[in-house]
C-alpha positions as CSV (number, residue, x, y, z in Angstrom):
1,X,6.1,-1.3,17.3
2,X,9.1,-1.7,19.5
3,X,12.2,-3.5,18.1
4,X,14.8,-5.7,19.8
5,X,18.2,-7.0,19.1
6,X,18.7,-10.2,17.0
7,X,20.4,-12.3,19.6
8,X,23.4,-10.4,20.8
9,X,24.1,-8.8,17.5
10,X,23.7,-5.1,16.8
11,X,20.9,-5.8,14.3
12,X,17.4,-4.8,15.4
13,X,14.2,-6.6,14.4
14,X,10.5,-6.4,15.1
15,X,9.2,-8.8,17.8
16,X,7.1,-10.4,15.0
17,X,8.6,-11.8,11.9
18,X,6.5,-12.3,8.8
19,X,6.9,-15.9,7.5
20,X,6.6,-16.3,3.7
21,X,6.0,-20.0,3.6
22,X,2.5,-19.5,2.3
23,X,3.4,-17.0,-0.4
24,X,2.5,-18.2,-3.9
25,X,0.1,-20.8,-5.1
26,X,2.1,-24.1,-5.1
27,X,1.1,-27.0,-7.3
28,X,0.5,-30.5,-6.2
29,X,4.2,-31.4,-6.1
30,X,4.7,-29.1,-3.1
31,X,3.9,-29.7,0.5
32,X,2.4,-26.2,0.5
33,X,-0.3,-27.2,-2.1
34,X,-3.7,-25.7,-1.3
35,X,-2.4,-23.7,1.7
36,X,-0.8,-20.6,0.0
37,X,-2.1,-17.3,-1.3
38,X,-1.6,-15.7,-4.7
39,X,1.3,-13.4,-5.5
40,X,-0.9,-10.2,-5.4
41,X,-2.2,-11.0,-2.0
42,X,1.3,-11.8,-0.7
43,X,2.5,-8.4,-1.9
44,X,-0.4,-6.7,-0.1
45,X,0.5,-8.6,3.1
46,X,4.2,-7.6,3.0
47,X,3.4,-4.0,2.4
48,X,0.8,-3.8,5.2
49,X,3.1,-5.6,7.6
50,X,5.9,-3.2,7.0
51,X,3.6,-0.2,7.3
52,X,2.6,-1.7,10.8
53,X,6.2,-1.8,11.9
54,X,7.3,-5.3,10.9
55,X,10.8,-5.1,9.4
56,X,11.7,-8.9,9.4
57,X,10.7,-11.4,6.7
58,X,11.7,-15.1,6.8
59,X,11.5,-17.5,3.8
60,X,13.4,-20.5,2.4
61,X,14.4,-21.9,-0.9
62,X,12.2,-24.9,-0.4
63,X,8.9,-23.1,0.2
64,X,6.6,-23.7,-2.6
65,X,8.2,-25.4,-5.6
66,X,11.3,-24.2,-7.5
67,X,11.9,-21.4,-5.0
68,X,8.3,-20.0,-5.4
69,X,8.2,-18.1,-2.1
70,X,11.6,-16.5,-2.6
71,X,10.5,-15.4,-6.1
72,X,7.3,-13.8,-4.7
73,X,9.4,-11.9,-2.1
74,X,11.8,-10.9,-4.8
75,X,9.1,-9.6,-7.1
76,X,7.7,-7.5,-4.2
77,X,11.2,-6.0,-3.6
78,X,11.3,-5.1,-7.3
79,X,7.8,-3.6,-7.3
80,X,7.9,-1.8,-4.0
81,X,11.5,-0.7,-3.8
82,X,11.5,-1.5,-0.1
83,X,14.4,-4.0,0.1
84,X,16.4,-1.8,2.4
85,X,13.5,-1.6,4.8
86,X,13.6,-5.3,5.4
87,X,15.8,-7.6,7.4
88,X,15.7,-10.6,5.0
89,X,16.1,-14.1,6.2
90,X,16.1,-17.3,4.1
91,X,17.2,-20.9,4.5
92,X,18.8,-23.7,2.6
93,X,19.4,-27.4,3.2
94,X,16.5,-29.4,1.8
95,X,16.4,-30.9,-1.7
96,X,16.1,-28.4,-4.6
97,X,17.6,-30.5,-7.4
98,X,17.9,-34.1,-8.4
99,X,21.1,-36.1,-7.7
100,X,23.2,-36.7,-4.7
101,X,24.3,-33.0,-4.4
102,X,20.9,-31.5,-4.8
103,X,20.4,-31.4,-1.0
104,X,22.4,-31.0,2.2
105,X,24.8,-28.5,3.7
106,X,28.1,-29.3,2.0
107,X,30.3,-26.5,0.7
108,X,29.3,-27.5,-2.9
109,X,25.6,-27.2,-2.0
110,X,25.9,-24.0,0.0
111,X,27.7,-22.0,-2.7
112,X,25.1,-23.0,-5.3
113,X,22.2,-22.5,-3.0
114,X,23.1,-19.0,-2.0
115,X,23.6,-17.8,-5.6
116,X,20.2,-19.3,-6.5
117,X,18.5,-17.6,-3.6
118,X,20.1,-14.2,-4.4
119,X,18.8,-14.4,-7.9
120,X,15.2,-15.4,-6.9
121,X,15.1,-12.7,-4.2
122,X,16.6,-10.0,-6.5
123,X,19.0,-8.8,-3.9
124,X,22.7,-8.5,-3.4
125,X,22.8,-9.9,0.1
126,X,20.9,-12.0,2.6
127,X,20.8,-10.5,6.0
128,X,20.3,-13.8,7.9
129,X,21.2,-17.1,6.1
130,X,20.1,-20.2,8.0
131,X,20.8,-23.9,7.7
132,X,17.3,-25.4,7.6
133,X,18.3,-28.5,9.4
134,X,21.6,-30.1,10.6
135,X,23.2,-32.3,8.0
136,X,24.3,-35.6,9.6
137,X,26.3,-36.5,6.5
138,X,28.4,-33.3,6.3
139,X,31.0,-32.3,8.9
140,X,29.9,-29.2,10.7
141,X,33.4,-27.8,10.1
142,X,32.8,-27.9,6.3
143,X,29.4,-26.2,6.6
144,X,30.7,-23.4,8.9
145,X,33.8,-22.7,6.8
146,X,31.7,-22.3,3.7
147,X,29.2,-20.0,5.6
148,X,32.1,-17.9,7.0
149,X,33.4,-17.4,3.4
150,X,29.9,-16.0,2.5
151,X,30.0,-13.6,5.4
152,X,33.5,-12.4,4.4
153,X,32.4,-11.9,0.8
154,X,29.4,-9.8,2.0
155,X,26.8,-12.0,0.4
156,X,25.5,-13.0,3.8
157,X,25.6,-10.7,6.9
158,X,24.5,-13.0,9.8
159,X,24.2,-16.8,10.2
160,X,21.5,-18.9,11.8
161,X,20.7,-22.5,12.4
162,X,17.3,-24.3,12.4
163,X,16.1,-27.7,13.6
164,X,19.4,-28.5,15.3
165,X,19.9,-30.8,18.2
166,X,21.3,-28.9,21.2
167,X,24.6,-31.0,21.3
168,X,25.2,-30.2,17.6
169,X,24.4,-26.5,18.1
170,X,26.9,-26.2,21.0
171,X,29.6,-28.1,19.2
172,X,29.1,-25.7,16.2
173,X,29.3,-22.6,18.4
174,X,32.5,-23.8,20.1
175,X,34.0,-24.7,16.7
176,X,33.3,-21.3,15.3
177,X,34.7,-19.6,18.3
178,X,37.9,-21.7,18.2
179,X,38.5,-21.1,14.5
180,X,37.6,-17.4,14.5
181,X,34.8,-18.0,12.0
182,X,31.4,-16.3,11.9
183,X,29.0,-18.3,14.2
184,X,25.3,-18.7,14.4
185,X,23.5,-15.7,15.8
186,X,20.1,-17.3,15.9
187,X,18.3,-20.6,16.0
188,X,14.9,-21.2,14.4
189,X,13.0,-23.9,16.2
190,X,9.4,-25.1,16.6
191,X,8.2,-23.4,19.8
192,X,4.7,-22.8,21.0
193,X,2.4,-23.4,24.0
194,X,1.8,-27.0,22.7
195,X,5.5,-27.7,21.9
196,X,7.9,-26.6,24.5
197,X,10.6,-29.3,24.1
198,X,13.4,-26.8,23.4
199,X,13.2,-25.5,27.0
200,X,15.1,-28.6,28.1
201,X,18.4,-27.9,26.4
202,X,18.2,-25.3,23.6
203,X,16.9,-22.4,25.7
204,X,19.7,-22.7,28.3
205,X,22.3,-23.1,25.6
206,X,21.0,-20.0,23.7
207,X,21.2,-18.0,27.0
208,X,24.7,-19.2,27.6
209,X,25.9,-18.4,24.0
210,X,23.8,-15.4,23.3
211,X,21.7,-16.7,20.5
212,X,18.3,-15.3,19.6
213,X,15.5,-17.8,19.3
214,X,13.1,-17.5,16.3
215,X,10.1,-19.7,17.0
216,X,8.4,-21.2,14.0
217,X,4.8,-22.6,14.0
218,X,4.0,-20.3,17.0
219,X,0.3,-21.1,16.5
220,X,0.9,-24.9,16.1
221,X,-0.4,-24.8,12.5
222,X,-3.6,-23.0,13.5
223,X,-4.5,-25.0,16.6
224,X,-3.8,-22.1,18.9
225,X,-6.1,-19.7,17.0
226,X,-9.1,-21.2,18.8
227,X,-10.8,-22.3,15.6
228,X,-10.5,-26.0,16.5
229,X,-12.0,-28.1,19.3
230,X,-12.2,-31.7,20.6
231,X,-13.0,-34.3,17.9
232,X,-11.0,-32.2,15.4
233,X,-13.9,-29.9,14.8
234,X,-13.0,-26.7,13.0
235,X,-13.3,-24.7,9.8
236,X,-13.2,-26.6,6.6
237,X,-10.9,-24.1,5.0
238,X,-8.3,-24.1,7.8
239,X,-4.8,-25.3,6.9
240,X,-5.1,-28.4,9.1
241,X,-8.0,-29.6,7.0
242,X,-6.6,-28.5,3.6
243,X,-4.8,-31.8,2.9
244,X,-4.3,-35.2,4.4
245,X,-0.8,-34.4,5.6
246,X,-2.0,-31.4,7.6
247,X,-5.2,-33.1,8.9
248,X,-3.1,-35.9,10.4
249,X,-1.4,-33.3,12.6
250,X,-4.8,-32.2,13.8
251,X,-5.9,-35.7,14.7
252,X,-2.6,-36.3,16.6
253,X,-3.2,-33.1,18.7
254,X,-6.8,-34.1,19.6
255,X,-6.0,-34.9,23.2
256,X,-6.9,-33.5,26.7
257,X,-3.7,-31.5,27.1
258,X,-4.3,-29.5,23.9
259,X,-7.8,-28.4,24.9
260,X,-6.7,-27.6,28.4
261,X,-4.1,-25.2,27.0
262,X,-6.6,-23.7,24.6
263,X,-9.0,-23.1,27.5
264,X,-6.3,-21.1,29.3
265,X,-5.5,-19.2,26.1
266,X,-9.2,-18.4,25.5
267,X,-9.6,-17.2,29.2
268,X,-6.8,-14.7,28.8
269,X,-8.1,-13.6,25.4
270,X,-11.6,-12.9,26.8
271,X,-10.2,-10.9,29.7
272,X,-8.1,-8.8,27.2
273,X,-10.8,-8.6,24.5
274,X,-8.4,-10.0,22.0
275,X,-7.9,-13.2,20.0
276,X,-6.4,-16.5,21.1
277,X,-3.9,-16.2,18.4
278,X,-2.7,-12.8,19.7
279,X,-2.3,-14.3,23.2
280,X,-0.4,-17.4,22.0
281,X,2.0,-15.2,20.0
282,X,2.4,-12.7,22.8
283,X,3.3,-15.5,25.2
284,X,6.3,-16.2,23.1
285,X,7.4,-12.5,22.7
286,X,7.7,-12.4,26.5
287,X,10.2,-15.2,26.6
288,X,13.6,-13.6,27.3
289,X,15.6,-15.6,24.7
290,X,13.1,-15.0,21.9
291,X,14.2,-12.3,19.4
292,X,11.3,-12.5,17.0
293,X,8.3,-14.8,16.5
294,X,7.7,-16.1,12.9
295,X,4.1,-16.0,12.0
296,X,2.3,-16.6,8.7
297,X,-0.7,-15.0,7.1
298,X,-2.6,-16.0,4.0
299,X,-5.0,-13.1,4.1
300,X,-5.0,-9.4,5.3
301,X,-7.4,-10.4,8.0
302,X,-5.1,-13.0,9.4
303,X,-2.2,-10.5,9.3
304,X,-4.1,-7.9,11.2
305,X,-5.2,-10.3,13.8
306,X,-1.7,-11.6,14.4
307,X,-0.2,-8.1,14.5
308,X,-2.1,-7.4,17.7
309,X,0.4,-9.6,19.6
310,X,3.2,-7.0,19.1
311,X,1.5,-4.6,21.5
312,X,-0.1,-7.1,23.9
313,X,1.7,-7.0,27.2
314,X,0.6,-9.9,29.3
315,X,0.6,-9.6,33.1
316,X,2.8,-11.9,35.2
317,X,-0.3,-13.7,36.4
318,X,-1.5,-14.4,32.9
319,X,1.9,-15.6,31.8
320,X,2.0,-17.9,34.9
321,X,-1.4,-19.4,34.0
322,X,-0.3,-20.1,30.4
323,X,3.0,-21.6,31.6
324,X,1.2,-23.9,34.1
325,X,-1.5,-25.0,31.7
326,X,1.1,-25.9,29.0
327,X,3.9,-27.2,31.2
328,X,5.2,-30.4,29.6
329,X,6.7,-33.5,31.3
330,X,10.4,-32.6,30.9
331,X,11.4,-36.1,31.9
332,X,14.7,-37.4,33.3
333,X,17.1,-36.0,34.3
334,X,15.4,-32.6,34.2
335,X,12.7,-33.3,36.7
336,X,15.2,-35.1,38.9
337,X,17.6,-32.1,38.9
338,X,14.8,-29.6,39.4
339,X,13.6,-31.6,42.4
340,X,17.0,-31.3,44.0
341,X,18.1,-27.8,42.9
342,X,14.8,-26.1,42.1
343,X,16.0,-25.7,38.5
344,X,18.3,-27.2,35.9
């Protein structure tokens, strides 16, 4: 498996990143209830992924409950002794404790969150520490200064953002540059054939500032695996049917554009004798600003199917057909500018 730079840093990562959101069996208090795998299976998935060439694992303190996914990754590090083989990414921002300071991206919250994650992950450093979502109640300057201190202390090596608006991201990058602080090297955003919103502003901004994009939900929660069809038909054990909060997403996606995109994905998959999931993932790995695509797996079978994307090289004609089928309405002023200039 080839590796590529993480943004413009000197760190190299695999084109596919193993997402740990489904690691551990969460109880009914967690949004991941009924959609995770047990710890033993998670350990098998991580070992097999590394053996296949994946060197990048992404998790978050909020996955599961009480840091469950981080604890599962940490127990695998302890059992396997493979910590130094992994570029480890985790995230903070969402609520992990009661009270007004149990959530957010304040200095107070960050310093507590990083220590808790280090304990759960059983490690002395986090390779990529990411703000899980911008905090509108905390000045970006406060967040960045606290994160810079973590980098200088060696507890964190690189910084990333996630779920940021483009204007806030650019403001943050300019502030870091002006103050001489460590800035974001990556941004983790929802990006897939069904959801291409970040192409309006985020992708051009990342190209300008040298950030690597880490797409999450590259298979749109399972929709792009080809297991679902019009009328929300699909396997009863799929994530989108596991709970009401997931099935609502499936119903919302039940529209003509979705099935048109899936038809295009299936056509490429048939021609290449591979799975729709591999095609959808490979489409993202071909995007120039994408450093690594975060995918999940609850079983070894899912892992093996998704790993096929790492070596699937799509032809320009195949990429064009997928681009055309999934092209969104970019709206004003993007369509207006493109009509005048041919691009924006």
